[in-house]
VEXDREN-2710 file (C-alpha; in Angstrom, 1 decimal):
% VEXDREN-2710
k/r/px/py/pz
1/MET/-35.0/3.8/7.6
2/ALA/-31.3/3.9/8.5
3/TYR/-28.3/5.3/6.6
4/ARG/-24.6/4.6/6.9
5/ILE/-22.5/7.6/5.9
6/GLY/-18.8/7.7/4.8
7/VAL/-17.0/11.0/4.4
8/ASP/-13.6/11.8/2.8
9/ILE/-12.2/15.2/3.2
10/GLY/-9.9/16.1/0.3
11/GLY/-8.0/19.2/-0.7
12/SER/-10.7/20.6/-2.9
13/PHE/-13.9/18.7/-2.1
14/THR/-15.3/16.7/0.7
15/ASP/-17.1/13.6/-0.5
16/PHE/-20.1/11.8/1.0
17/ALA/-21.2/8.2/0.4
18/LEU/-24.7/7.6/1.6
19/PHE/-25.7/3.9/2.0
20/ASP/-29.4/3.0/2.6
21/GLU/-29.3/-0.2/4.8
22/GLU/-32.9/-1.1/3.9
23/THR/-32.8/-0.8/0.1
24/GLN/-29.0/-1.5/-0.2
25/THR/-28.7/1.6/-2.5
26/LEU/-25.9/4.1/-2.6
27/LYS/-26.2/7.8/-3.0
28/SER/-23.4/10.4/-3.0
29/LEU/-22.7/14.2/-2.8
30/LYS/-19.8/16.7/-2.6
31/THR/-19.2/20.0/-0.9
32/PHE/-16.2/22.3/-0.8
33/SER/-13.5/21.5/1.8
34/ARG/-12.9/24.1/4.5
35/PRO/-9.2/24.0/5.4
36/ASP/-9.7/27.3/7.2
37/GLN/-12.4/25.6/9.4
38/PRO/-11.9/21.8/9.5
39/GLY/-15.1/20.0/10.2
40/ALA/-17.4/22.7/8.8
41/GLU/-17.6/20.8/5.5
42/VAL/-18.9/17.8/7.3
43/MET/-21.9/19.7/8.8
44/THR/-22.6/21.3/5.5
45/GLY/-22.7/17.8/4.0
46/ILE/-25.1/16.6/6.7
47/GLN/-27.4/19.5/5.8
48/LEU/-27.2/18.8/2.1
49/ALA/-28.0/15.1/2.7
50/GLU/-31.3/16.2/4.2
51/GLU/-32.0/18.8/1.6
52/ARG/-31.2/16.7/-1.5
53/HIS/-31.9/13.1/-0.4
54/GLY/-34.3/13.5/2.6
55/ILE/-31.8/11.9/5.0
56/LYS/-32.4/13.4/8.4
57/PRO/-29.6/13.4/11.0
58/HIS/-31.5/11.0/13.3
59/ASP/-31.6/8.5/10.3
60/ILE/-27.8/8.2/10.4
61/SER/-27.0/5.0/12.2
62/TYR/-23.3/4.8/11.3
63/PHE/-20.9/7.7/10.5
64/THR/-17.2/7.4/9.6
65/HIS/-14.8/9.7/8.0
66/GLY/-11.1/10.2/7.1
67/THR/-9.4/13.4/8.1
68/THR/-6.3/15.3/7.1
69/VAL/-6.0/17.2/10.4
70/GLY/-3.1/15.1/11.6
71/ILE/-1.0/15.2/8.4
72/ASN/-1.7/18.9/7.8
73/THR/-0.5/19.6/11.4
74/VAL/2.9/18.0/10.5
75/ILE/3.1/19.6/7.1
76/GLN/2.3/23.1/8.5
77/ARG/4.4/22.5/11.6
78/LYS/1.6/23.7/13.9
79/GLY/1.7/21.0/16.5
80/LEU/2.6/20.7/20.2
81/LYS/5.9/22.2/21.5
82/LEU/7.5/19.0/22.7
83/ALA/10.4/17.9/24.9
84/LEU/12.1/14.6/24.2
85/PHE/13.5/12.5/27.1
86/ALA/16.1/10.1/25.5
87/THR/18.7/7.9/27.1
88/GLU/21.8/9.9/28.1
89/GLY/24.4/9.7/25.3
90/PHE/21.7/9.2/22.6
91/VAL/20.1/12.6/22.6
92/ASP/20.9/13.2/18.9
93/VAL/18.6/10.5/17.7
94/LEU/16.3/12.8/15.7
95/GLU/19.2/14.7/14.1
96/VAL/21.2/11.5/13.2
97/GLY/18.1/9.6/12.0
98/ARG/19.2/7.1/9.4
99/LEU/21.9/9.4/7.8
100/LYS/19.8/9.6/4.6
101/ILE/19.2/12.7/2.5
102/PRO/15.7/13.1/0.9
103/ASP/17.0/13.1/-2.6
104/MET/20.1/10.9/-3.1
105/TYR/20.7/12.4/-6.6
106/ASN/20.8/16.0/-5.2
107/LEU/24.0/16.9/-3.4
108/LEU/22.4/20.0/-1.9
109/SER/19.4/18.0/-0.6
110/LYS/18.9/18.5/3.1
111/ARG/17.1/16.6/5.8
112/PRO/14.2/18.5/7.4
113/GLU/14.6/20.2/10.8
114/PRO/13.3/17.8/13.5
115/LEU/9.9/18.5/15.0
116/ILE/11.7/18.7/18.4
117/THR/14.6/21.1/18.4
118/ARG/17.9/20.0/19.9
119/ASP/17.6/22.4/22.9
120/MET/14.3/20.5/23.9
121/VAL/16.0/17.1/24.1
122/PHE/17.1/16.0/27.6
123/GLY/19.4/13.0/28.4
124/ILE/18.1/10.6/31.1
125/PRO/20.7/8.5/33.0
126/GLY/20.0/4.8/33.2
127/ARG/20.4/2.1/30.6
128/MET/18.8/-1.2/29.5
129/ASP/20.8/-3.6/27.3
130/ALA/19.6/-5.2/24.1
131/SER/18.0/-8.1/26.0
132/GLY/16.0/-5.8/28.3
133/GLU/18.3/-6.3/31.3
134/GLU/19.1/-3.2/33.4
135/LEU/22.7/-2.1/33.1
136/GLU/22.4/1.2/35.0
137/PRO/19.4/2.1/37.2
138/LEU/17.3/5.1/36.4
139/GLU/18.1/8.3/38.3
140/GLU/14.7/9.7/39.4
141/SER/16.3/12.9/40.5
142/ALA/17.7/13.5/37.0
143/VAL/14.2/12.9/35.6
144/ALA/12.8/15.4/38.0
145/ALA/15.4/17.9/36.9
146/ALA/14.6/17.3/33.3
147/VAL/10.9/17.8/33.9
148/ALA/11.7/21.2/35.5
149/ALA/14.0/22.2/32.7
150/ALA/11.5/21.2/30.0
151/ARG/8.7/23.2/31.7
152/GLU/10.9/26.1/32.0
153/ALA/11.7/25.9/28.3
154/GLY/7.9/26.0/27.5
155/ALA/7.3/22.3/26.8
156/GLU/3.6/21.6/26.2
157/GLY/4.1/17.8/26.2
158/ILE/6.9/15.2/26.8
159/VAL/7.9/12.3/24.6
160/ILE/9.8/9.5/26.3
161/ALA/11.8/7.2/24.0
162/LEU/14.6/5.3/25.8
163/LEU/17.0/2.8/24.5
164/HIS/15.7/-0.8/24.1
165/ALA/12.2/0.1/25.6
166/TYR/10.7/-2.3/23.0
167/ARG/12.3/-5.2/25.1
168/ASN/11.6/-3.8/28.5
169/PRO/9.5/-0.6/29.1
170/ALA/10.2/-0.4/32.8
171/HIS/12.4/2.7/32.6
172/GLU/10.0/4.5/30.3
173/LEU/7.1/3.8/32.6
174/LEU/9.0/5.0/35.6
175/VAL/10.0/8.2/33.8
176/LYS/6.3/8.6/32.9
177/LYS/5.3/8.3/36.6
178/VAL/7.8/10.9/37.6
179/VAL/6.6/13.3/34.9
180/GLN/3.0/12.8/36.0
181/ASP/3.9/13.3/39.7
182/ARG/5.9/16.5/39.0
183/ALA/3.8/18.0/36.2
184/PRO/0.2/16.8/36.5
185/GLY/-1.8/17.5/33.4
186/LEU/1.2/17.7/31.1
187/PRO/0.7/15.3/28.2
188/VAL/3.3/12.5/28.2
189/PHE/3.9/9.9/25.5
190/CYS/5.9/6.7/25.8
191/SER/7.4/5.0/22.7
192/SER/6.8/1.6/24.3
193/GLU/3.0/2.4/24.5
194/THR/2.7/4.1/21.1
195/TRP/4.3/1.4/18.9
196/PRO/7.0/-0.8/20.5
197/ILE/9.1/-1.6/17.5
198/ILE/12.8/-2.4/17.3
199/ARG/15.2/0.4/16.2
200/GLU/15.6/3.6/18.2
201/TYR/15.0/6.2/15.5
202/GLU/12.0/4.6/14.0
203/ARG/10.3/4.1/17.4
204/THR/11.2/7.7/18.4
205/ILE/10.0/9.5/15.3
206/THR/6.7/7.6/15.3
207/THR/6.0/8.6/18.9
208/VAL/7.1/12.2/18.2
209/ILE/4.6/12.5/15.3
210/GLY/1.8/11.0/17.3
211/ALA/2.5/13.4/20.2
212/TYR/3.0/16.4/17.9
213/VAL/-0.5/16.1/16.4
214/GLN/-2.5/14.9/19.4
215/PRO/-3.9/18.1/20.7
216/ARG/-5.2/19.4/17.4
217/VAL/-6.6/16.0/16.5
218/ALA/-8.3/15.6/19.9
219/HIS/-9.7/19.1/19.6
220/TYR/-11.0/18.5/16.1
221/LEU/-12.6/15.1/17.1
222/THR/-14.3/16.6/20.2
223/SER/-15.7/19.4/18.1
224/LEU/-16.9/16.9/15.5
225/GLN/-18.5/14.7/18.2
226/ASN/-20.4/17.7/19.7
227/ALA/-21.5/19.1/16.3
228/LEU/-22.9/15.7/15.2
229/ALA/-24.6/15.2/18.5
230/ASP/-26.1/18.7/18.4
231/ALA/-27.4/18.0/14.8
232/GLY/-29.1/14.8/16.0
233/VAL/-26.7/12.1/14.7
234/LYS/-26.8/9.1/16.9
235/GLY/-24.0/6.8/17.8
236/GLU/-20.2/7.3/18.1
237/PRO/-18.5/8.6/15.0
238/ARG/-15.7/6.4/13.7
239/LEU/-12.4/7.3/11.9
240/THR/-10.6/5.5/9.1
241/LYS/-7.1/4.4/10.0
242/SER/-3.8/4.2/8.2
243/ASN/-4.1/0.4/8.2
244/GLY/-7.4/0.5/6.3
245/GLY/-9.6/-0.1/9.2
246/VAL/-11.8/2.1/11.4
247/MET/-11.9/3.0/15.1
248/THR/-14.0/5.1/17.4
249/ALA/-13.4/8.8/17.7
250/GLU/-12.6/8.4/21.4
251/GLN/-9.8/6.0/20.6
252/GLY/-8.6/8.4/17.9
253/LYS/-8.0/11.1/20.5
254/GLN/-5.6/8.8/22.3
255/GLU/-4.1/6.9/19.4
256/CYS/-4.1/9.6/16.7
257/VAL/-0.9/8.2/15.2
258/GLN/-3.0/5.3/14.0
259/MET/-5.2/7.5/11.8
260/ILE/-2.7/10.0/10.4
261/LEU/-2.9/8.5/6.9
262/SER/-6.6/7.7/7.0
263/GLY/-7.6/9.6/3.9
264/THR/-5.3/7.9/1.5
265/ALA/-6.0/4.5/3.0
266/SER/-9.8/4.9/2.5
267/GLY/-9.5/5.3/-1.2
268/VAL/-7.4/2.1/-1.6
269/ILE/-9.9/0.2/0.5
270/GLY/-12.7/1.3/-1.8
271/ALA/-10.7/0.5/-4.9
272/ALA/-9.8/-3.0/-3.5
273/TYR/-13.5/-3.7/-2.9
274/VAL/-14.5/-2.7/-6.4
275/ALA/-11.6/-4.7/-7.9
276/LYS/-12.6/-7.8/-5.9
277/VAL/-16.3/-7.5/-6.9
278/ALA/-15.3/-7.0/-10.6
279/GLY/-12.9/-10.0/-10.5
280/ILE/-9.8/-7.9/-11.2
281/ASP/-6.9/-9.8/-9.5
282/ARG/-4.1/-7.5/-10.4
283/CYS/-4.9/-3.8/-10.0
284/MET/-3.2/-0.5/-9.6
285/SER/-5.4/2.1/-7.9
286/LEU/-5.0/5.7/-9.2
287/ASP/-6.5/8.4/-6.9
288/ILE/-6.2/11.9/-8.2
289/GLY/-7.9/14.6/-6.2
290/GLY/-7.4/18.4/-6.0
291/THR/-3.9/18.4/-4.5
292/SER/-2.2/15.0/-5.2
293/ALA/-2.1/11.8/-7.3
294/ASP/-1.7/8.6/-5.4
295/VAL/-1.2/5.0/-6.5
296/ALA/-1.3/1.7/-4.7
297/VAL/-1.0/-2.0/-5.7
298/ILE/-3.9/-4.4/-5.1
299/LEU/-3.5/-8.1/-5.5
300/ASP/-6.4/-10.5/-5.4
301/GLY/-8.7/-7.9/-4.0
302/GLU/-6.3/-7.0/-1.1
303/PRO/-4.2/-3.8/-0.8
304/GLN/-0.6/-4.1/-0.1
305/TYR/0.7/-2.9/3.3
306/GLY/4.0/-1.5/4.5
307/VAL/5.7/0.8/7.0
308/GLY/7.7/4.0/6.5
309/GLU/5.1/6.0/4.7
310/LEU/5.8/9.7/4.4
311/ILE/4.0/12.2/6.6
312/GLY/5.1/15.5/5.1
313/GLU/8.9/15.4/5.3
314/PHE/9.0/12.5/7.8
315/GLN/8.5/8.7/7.7
316/ILE/6.2/7.0/10.2
317/TYR/6.6/3.4/11.1
318/ILE/3.1/2.1/11.7
319/PRO/1.3/-0.5/9.6
320/SER/-0.3/1.4/6.7
321/VAL/-1.9/0.8/3.4
322/SER/1.1/1.3/1.0
323/VAL/0.3/4.4/-1.0
324/SER/2.8/6.4/-3.0
325/SER/2.3/9.9/-4.1
326/ILE/3.2/10.1/-7.8
327/GLY/2.3/13.6/-8.7
328/GLU/0.0/16.6/-8.6
329/GLY/-3.8/16.8/-8.5
330/GLY/-6.3/18.7/-10.5
331/GLY/-5.8/21.9/-8.6
332/SER/-2.0/21.9/-9.0
333/ILE/-0.8/25.2/-10.4
334/ALA/1.1/25.6/-13.7
335/TRP/3.8/28.3/-13.9
336/VAL/6.8/29.5/-15.9
337/ASP/10.2/29.6/-14.2
338/ARG/13.0/32.1/-14.7
339/GLN/14.4/30.1/-17.6
340/ASN/11.0/30.4/-19.3
341/VAL/10.3/26.7/-18.8
342/LEU/6.8/25.5/-18.1
343/ARG/6.3/23.8/-14.7
344/VAL/3.4/22.1/-12.9
345/GLY/3.0/22.0/-9.1
346/PRO/3.6/21.3/-6.4
347/GLU/1.6/24.4/-5.2
348/SER/-2.1/23.7/-5.3
349/ALA/-5.1/26.1/-5.6
350/GLY/-7.1/23.8/-3.3
351/SER/-10.7/24.6/-2.8
352/THR/-10.1/28.3/-2.0
353/PRO/-9.7/30.0/-4.4
354/GLY/-9.5/26.8/-6.5
355/PRO/-8.8/26.6/-10.2
356/ALA/-9.8/29.6/-12.3
357/CYS/-12.7/27.7/-13.7
358/TYR/-14.3/27.4/-10.3
359/GLY/-15.2/31.1/-10.3
360/ARG/-14.1/31.4/-6.6
361/GLY/-11.3/34.0/-7.2
362/GLY/-8.6/31.8/-8.6
363/THR/-6.6/33.4/-11.5
364/ARG/-3.7/31.0/-12.0
365/ALA/-3.9/28.1/-14.4
366/THR/-4.2/24.6/-12.9
367/ILE/-4.3/21.1/-14.5
368/THR/-8.1/21.2/-14.4
369/ASP/-8.0/24.6/-16.2
370/ALA/-5.8/22.9/-18.9
371/PHE/-8.5/20.3/-19.5
372/VAL/-11.1/23.1/-19.7
373/ALA/-8.9/25.0/-22.2
374/ILE/-8.6/22.0/-24.5
375/GLY/-12.4/21.6/-24.5
376/ALA/-12.7/18.4/-22.5
377/ILE/-14.4/19.9/-19.5
378/GLY/-17.0/22.6/-19.3
379/HIS/-20.0/20.9/-20.9
380/SER/-21.6/20.1/-17.6
381/ASN/-21.2/21.3/-14.0
382/LEU/-18.7/19.7/-11.6
383/GLY/-19.0/18.2/-8.1
384/TYR/-22.8/17.6/-8.1
385/ASN/-23.4/21.1/-9.3
386/ALA/-21.1/22.7/-6.7
387/VAL/-19.1/24.3/-9.6
388/LYS/-20.4/25.9/-12.7
389/VAL/-17.4/25.8/-15.0
390/ASP/-16.2/29.2/-16.2
391/VAL/-14.5/28.3/-19.5
392/GLU/-13.4/31.8/-20.3
393/ALA/-11.6/32.2/-16.9
394/SER/-9.6/29.0/-17.7
395/ARG/-8.7/30.2/-21.1
396/ARG/-7.5/33.5/-19.7
397/ALA/-5.4/31.8/-17.1
398/VAL/-3.8/29.4/-19.6
399/GLY/-3.5/32.2/-22.1
400/GLU/-1.3/34.2/-19.7
401/LEU/1.2/31.3/-19.7
402/ALA/0.8/30.9/-23.5
403/GLY/1.8/34.5/-23.9
404/LYS/5.0/34.0/-21.9
405/LEU/5.8/30.9/-23.9
406/GLY/4.9/32.3/-27.3
407/SER/2.4/29.5/-27.9
408/THR/-1.3/29.0/-28.4
409/ILE/-3.8/28.4/-25.5
410/GLU/-4.5/24.8/-26.7
411/ALA/-0.9/23.9/-27.2
412/THR/0.0/25.3/-23.7
413/ALA/-2.8/23.4/-22.1
414/GLN/-1.7/20.2/-23.8
415/ALA/1.8/20.8/-22.5
416/ILE/0.5/21.3/-19.0
417/ILE/-1.2/17.9/-19.2
418/ASP/1.8/16.2/-20.8
419/ILE/4.2/17.5/-18.0
420/ALA/1.8/16.3/-15.3
421/ILE/1.6/12.8/-16.9
422/SER/5.3/12.7/-17.5
423/GLY/6.0/13.3/-13.8
424/MET/3.4/10.6/-12.8
425/TYR/5.0/8.2/-15.2
426/THR/8.5/8.6/-13.7
427/ASP/7.2/8.1/-10.1
428/THR/5.0/5.2/-11.0
429/SER/7.9/3.5/-12.7
430/ALA/9.8/3.6/-9.4
431/LEU/6.8/2.0/-7.7
432/VAL/6.6/-0.7/-10.3
433/SER/10.2/-1.5/-9.7
434/ARG/9.8/-1.6/-6.0
435/PHE/7.0/-4.1/-6.1
436/GLY/8.5/-6.1/-9.0
437/ILE/5.4/-6.0/-11.1
438/ASP/4.8/-5.8/-14.9
439/PRO/2.2/-3.0/-15.5
440/ARG/1.1/-4.8/-18.7
441/ASP/-0.5/-7.5/-16.5
442/PHE/-2.4/-4.9/-14.4
443/SER/-5.6/-2.9/-14.7
444/MET/-5.6/0.7/-13.5
445/LEU/-8.7/1.6/-11.4
446/ALA/-9.1/5.3/-11.6
447/PHE/-11.0/7.4/-9.1
448/GLY/-11.0/10.8/-7.3
449/GLY/-12.4/13.9/-9.0
450/ALA/-9.5/14.0/-11.5
451/GLY/-8.6/10.3/-11.8
452/PRO/-10.8/9.4/-14.8
453/MET/-9.8/12.6/-16.4
454/MET/-6.1/11.7/-16.5
455/ALA/-5.9/7.9/-16.2
456/CYS/-6.0/6.9/-19.9
457/PHE/-3.0/9.2/-20.7
458/LEU/-0.9/7.7/-17.8
459/ALA/-2.1/4.2/-18.7
460/ARG/-1.0/4.6/-22.3
461/ALA/2.5/5.7/-21.2
462/LEU/2.8/2.7/-18.7
463/ARG/1.1/0.3/-21.2
464/VAL/-1.2/-1.1/-18.5
465/LYS/-3.8/-3.6/-19.7
466/GLU/-6.9/-1.5/-19.1
467/VAL/-8.3/1.5/-17.2
468/VAL/-11.4/0.8/-15.1
469/VAL/-13.7/3.6/-14.0
470/PRO/-16.2/2.6/-11.3
471/THR/-19.7/3.9/-11.2
472/THR/-19.1/6.7/-8.6
473/PRO/-15.3/7.4/-9.0
474/GLY/-15.5/10.9/-7.5
475/VAL/-16.6/9.6/-4.1
476/LEU/-14.9/6.2/-4.0
477/SER/-12.7/7.2/-1.0
478/ALA/-15.8/8.0/1.0
479/LEU/-17.2/4.6/0.1
480/GLY/-13.9/3.0/1.2
481/GLY/-14.3/4.6/4.7
482/LEU/-17.9/3.4/4.8
483/ILE/-17.0/-0.3/4.1
484/ALA/-13.7/-0.5/6.1
485/ASP/-13.7/-3.1/8.8
486/VAL/-13.2/-2.4/12.5
487/LYS/-9.5/-3.2/12.6
488/ASN/-6.4/-2.9/14.7
489/ASP/-2.8/-4.2/14.8
490/PHE/-1.0/-5.6/17.9
491/LEU/2.7/-6.1/18.0
492/THR/5.4/-7.3/20.4
493/THR/9.1/-7.6/19.8
494/VAL/10.6/-11.0/20.8
495/TYR/14.0/-11.0/19.0
496/VAL/14.7/-14.8/19.2
497/ASP/16.3/-17.4/17.1
498/ALA/13.5/-19.2/15.2
499/THR/14.3/-22.6/16.6
500/PRO/12.0/-25.2/18.3
501/ALA/13.1/-23.9/21.7
502/ALA/11.4/-20.6/21.0
503/GLY/8.0/-22.3/20.4
504/PRO/6.6/-22.0/23.9
505/ARG/7.4/-18.3/24.1
506/ILE/5.8/-17.7/20.7
507/VAL/2.6/-19.5/21.9
508/ASP/2.5/-17.3/25.1
509/GLU/3.1/-14.1/23.2
510/PHE/0.5/-14.7/20.6
511/ALA/-2.0/-15.7/23.3
512/ARG/-1.4/-12.3/25.1
513/LEU/-1.8/-10.5/21.8
514/GLU/-5.1/-12.3/21.1
515/GLN/-6.3/-11.4/24.6
516/ARG/-5.5/-7.7/24.0
517/ALA/-7.0/-7.8/20.5
518/LEU/-10.4/-9.2/21.5
519/ALA/-10.6/-6.9/24.5
520/TRP/-10.0/-3.9/22.1
521/LEU/-12.6/-5.2/19.7
522/ARG/-15.3/-6.0/22.2
523/ASP/-14.8/-3.5/25.0
524/GLY/-13.1/-0.6/23.2
525/GLN/-15.1/-0.7/20.0
526/GLY/-18.3/-2.3/21.2
527/TYR/-18.2/-4.8/18.4
528/ARG/-20.1/-8.1/18.9
529/GLY/-20.1/-9.7/15.5
530/GLU/-17.8/-12.2/13.9
531/HIS/-14.1/-11.4/13.8
532/ASP/-11.0/-12.4/12.0
533/LEU/-7.5/-12.9/13.3
534/VAL/-4.4/-12.6/11.0
535/TYR/-1.1/-13.8/12.4
536/SER/2.3/-12.6/11.1
537/ALA/5.9/-12.4/12.1
538/GLU/8.8/-10.2/11.1
539/MET/11.8/-12.4/10.3
540/ARG/15.2/-12.3/8.7
541/TYR/18.2/-14.5/8.0
542/ARG/20.8/-14.1/10.7
543/GLY/23.2/-11.3/9.6
544/GLN/20.6/-9.4/7.6
545/SER/19.7/-5.8/8.6
546/PHE/16.0/-5.8/7.9
547/GLU/13.0/-8.1/8.3
548/ILE/10.3/-9.4/6.1
549/ASP/6.7/-9.4/7.4
550/THR/5.5/-13.0/6.8
551/LYS/1.9/-14.1/7.1
552/LEU/1.6/-17.2/9.2
553/ASP/-0.9/-20.0/9.3
554/ALA/-3.1/-19.6/12.4
555/ARG/-2.5/-23.1/13.6
556/ALA/1.3/-22.8/13.3
557/ALA/1.3/-19.5/15.1
558/SER/-1.0/-20.5/18.0
559/GLN/0.8/-23.8/18.5
560/GLY/4.4/-22.4/18.1
561/ASP/5.2/-24.7/15.2
562/MET/8.6/-23.2/14.4
563/ASP/9.3/-25.5/11.5
564/ALA/6.1/-24.2/9.7
565/ILE/6.9/-20.6/10.7
566/VAL/10.4/-20.8/9.3
567/ALA/9.1/-22.5/6.1
568/ALA/6.7/-19.6/5.6
569/PHE/9.6/-17.2/5.8
570/HIS/11.6/-19.1/3.2
571/ARG/8.7/-19.0/0.8
572/GLU/8.1/-15.3/1.3
573/HIS/11.8/-14.5/0.8
574/GLU/11.8/-16.5/-2.4
575/ARG/8.6/-14.8/-3.6
576/LEU/10.1/-11.4/-3.0
577/TYR/13.7/-11.9/-4.1
578/GLY/13.7/-15.1/-6.2
579/HIS/15.8/-17.2/-3.8
580/ALA/15.8/-18.6/-0.3
581/ASP/18.5/-20.2/1.8
582/THR/16.7/-23.0/3.6
583/GLY/19.9/-24.0/5.5
584/ALA/20.5/-20.6/7.0
585/ALA/19.7/-19.6/10.6
586/VAL/16.5/-17.5/10.9
587/GLN/15.8/-14.8/13.5
588/LEU/12.2/-13.9/14.6
589/ILE/12.2/-10.2/15.5
590/SER/8.6/-9.4/16.3
591/ILE/5.2/-11.0/16.0
592/ARG/2.0/-9.2/15.0
593/LEU/-1.7/-9.9/15.2
594/ILE/-4.4/-8.1/13.2
595/VAL/-8.0/-8.3/14.5
596/SER/-10.9/-7.2/12.4
597/GLY/-14.6/-7.1/12.7
598/LYS/-16.7/-7.1/9.5
599/THR/-18.9/-4.1/8.6
600/VAL/-21.9/-4.1/6.3
601/LYS/-20.9/-3.9/2.6
602/PRO/-23.1/-2.7/-0.2
603/GLU/-24.0/-5.3/-2.8
604/PHE/-23.1/-4.5/-6.4
605/PRO/-25.4/-6.8/-8.4
606/ARG/-24.5/-8.3/-11.8
607/LEU/-26.5/-6.6/-14.4
608/PRO/-27.7/-8.2/-17.7
609/LEU/-25.6/-7.3/-20.7
610/GLN/-27.6/-5.4/-23.3
611/GLY/-24.9/-4.9/-26.0
612/GLY/-25.1/-2.4/-28.8
613/HIS/-23.7/1.1/-29.1
614/PRO/-24.9/3.9/-26.9
615/VAL/-26.4/7.1/-28.3
616/SER/-24.2/10.1/-27.7
617/LYS/-25.4/13.6/-26.8
618/GLY/-23.6/15.0/-29.8
619/THR/-20.0/15.9/-30.5
620/ILE/-17.8/18.7/-29.1
621/PRO/-14.4/20.0/-30.4
622/VAL/-11.6/18.8/-28.1
623/TYR/-7.9/19.4/-28.6
624/LEU/-6.4/15.9/-28.0
625/ASP/-3.0/14.5/-29.0
626/GLY/-2.0/17.7/-30.8
627/ALA/-5.1/18.2/-32.9
628/LEU/-8.6/19.5/-32.7
629/ARG/-11.0/16.5/-32.9
630/GLU/-14.8/16.2/-33.0
631/THR/-15.4/14.1/-29.8
632/ALA/-18.5/12.2/-28.8
633/GLN/-20.0/13.1/-25.5
634/TYR/-21.9/10.6/-23.4
635/TRP/-23.8/10.8/-20.1
636/ARG/-22.7/8.1/-17.7
637/SER/-26.2/7.5/-16.5
638/ASP/-27.3/6.6/-20.1
639/LEU/-24.7/3.9/-20.5
640/ARG/-25.8/0.3/-20.2
641/PRO/-23.9/-2.9/-19.4
642/GLY/-22.7/-4.6/-22.6
643/GLN/-22.5/-1.4/-24.6
644/ARG/-19.3/-0.5/-26.5
645/PHE/-18.0/2.7/-28.1
646/THR/-14.6/4.1/-29.2
647/GLY/-12.6/7.3/-28.6
648/PRO/-12.2/10.1/-28.8
649/ALA/-15.0/10.4/-26.3
650/ILE/-16.0/12.3/-23.1
651/VAL/-18.1/10.6/-20.5
652/SER/-19.8/13.2/-18.1
653/GLN/-21.3/12.4/-14.7
654/GLU/-22.0/14.4/-11.6
655/ASP/-18.8/13.6/-9.7
656/CYS/-16.2/13.6/-12.5
657/THR/-15.4/13.5/-16.2
658/THR/-13.8/10.5/-18.0
659/ILE/-11.6/11.3/-21.1
660/VAL/-11.2/8.5/-23.7
661/PRO/-8.3/9.2/-26.1
662/PRO/-8.5/8.5/-29.8
663/GLY/-8.1/4.9/-30.7
664/SER/-9.3/3.6/-27.3
665/ARG/-12.2/1.3/-26.8
666/VAL/-14.8/1.4/-23.9
667/ASP/-16.8/-1.6/-22.8
668/VAL/-19.4/-1.3/-20.0
669/ASP/-19.1/-4.4/-17.9
670/GLU/-21.8/-6.2/-15.9
671/PHE/-21.3/-4.0/-12.9
672/ALA/-21.6/-0.8/-15.0
673/ASN/-17.8/-0.1/-14.7
674/LEU/-16.1/1.4/-17.8
675/ARG/-13.3/-0.8/-19.0
676/ILE/-11.1/1.2/-21.4
677/THR/-8.4/-0.5/-23.5
678/ASP/-6.3/0.6/-26.4
679/GLY/-8.7/-0.9/-28.9
680/SER/-6.8/-4.1/-29.6
681/GLY/-7.8/-5.8/-26.4
682/GLN/-4.1/-6.2/-25.4
END
């Protein structure tokens, strides 16, 4: 018997998806996260898997997980003390950035302090031009002097990001050699090796973030490898990546920039798989955990991708599943400001001490406590019995705020929920505008420990078509990591006019990318199964400032058919912006190849529809929509495909609680998903 295990480490809980390869069945469990000791929660989960499900460590054939170590290192600013070697005359690249302020509507908004302070930036004489030709030779003596100065200043690593290195990395590689000769053992990172994209700031900040987190990520991964091996887990652990794929832990130590958004990506991959199986072609995923609420767009079972995702206060320009943070999570703390106005977040109670209802020392009211105070939660334990809900503790915490506001506990709790939903609505509206979608045409797939608890209220405000709650919403991110394919992106910048004359070069460049991709898949990952190759190019009309990533037909890409490549760009431009200029000159800036090897996916069989109305476990008083209402309570495990019931209702299960507002209708579909509409079917 062999098991594949996927793990997602969240702010409050760490989730485990346990897949039996023989029976094709899926089990799950949760344990508290340990931000004070990253990795400890993983070993606790391995022990619980044996105690509760009889899964011994040597039965685990495949292990993958998402980690927040990298992003937390940036947020907490606890990374490596770095020096930056930049082209002389361009040493202010991190300060100048893109001359944007974080909040364009706030005149007092300030850009964050760079991760590398100005006194740790050293100018290197020598210059490449925009075509990659050398204008000024590199001065090795100046590099040696910069290395000595950086070491004297206490540098623990060196980032090399020189002008136009995406076209010709020769100067960067020479600087790297000098650093290694002069300071053996000092970590050194080249922008041309990290992610060789056009644009100086974007390439530099991406390399800086990767270098900044590398030691802590490498230490964490080494500790995890040793702990799993000591426990008897066979095989190399894998990590989920920002692009929705997985890679080995060994590769993660060297390319940690690729897995810095692994946790959020896993959830969207899981949601996309559920949406595809259920036949939902237009979907918004809503992942609400203990610390944040995240949303993504999924079309035809495929998540949307992008670059420039936020890592704390900074953007990183690697291919990532496009996920937007739209608000706070279940552990976000409610408080009253100096003007006696109720606020929610951004501070979170996390897992320690957690919400007041957890009974772990928390005394401040959170969003979860608000749902306890209105009576929606507290009728069953949470997190696979990890938490026995302390209702009175929640009411005391919310009551303290109610006293300050001169209101009742229930009304204050309702206000906390309304404020949280209002903030989510505002941020989701911005996302809807960015993607140019109509939420009325979309389903909202809710998951995470708090997603089903809040989804119907947000969906009602957005007027989405329906809310879909999968069978195990609390651990869907862990499932996403488990089913993610082995995947990597390969890119090269070409910067040519998209004319037939460029065809032979495009053929050669794609051939080189394919060679690298297959070597990575087979030699680096040990993958021997079937693989897919996806070709794309970043193109723009001459004179435009930014490119559009355009998927290409494999034949057109491999044969350098520039007419077909340009036609694909025109179609994509028209799809995005409603128009295309087929007579305008087109530039091809970079080409990209994505290689992926398929992993085993659990099968979700169609179940026979039984129909009828489920029998509730009784009614409970819940304060919903400004009134105390007798609300039916159902156990998720008792619901059968084809059954239907109406709100108000509470659906309890081991990993989360689903709240159905008054007037909503719930249908259990053939895959046992809950499909919640406003009752009219619209």
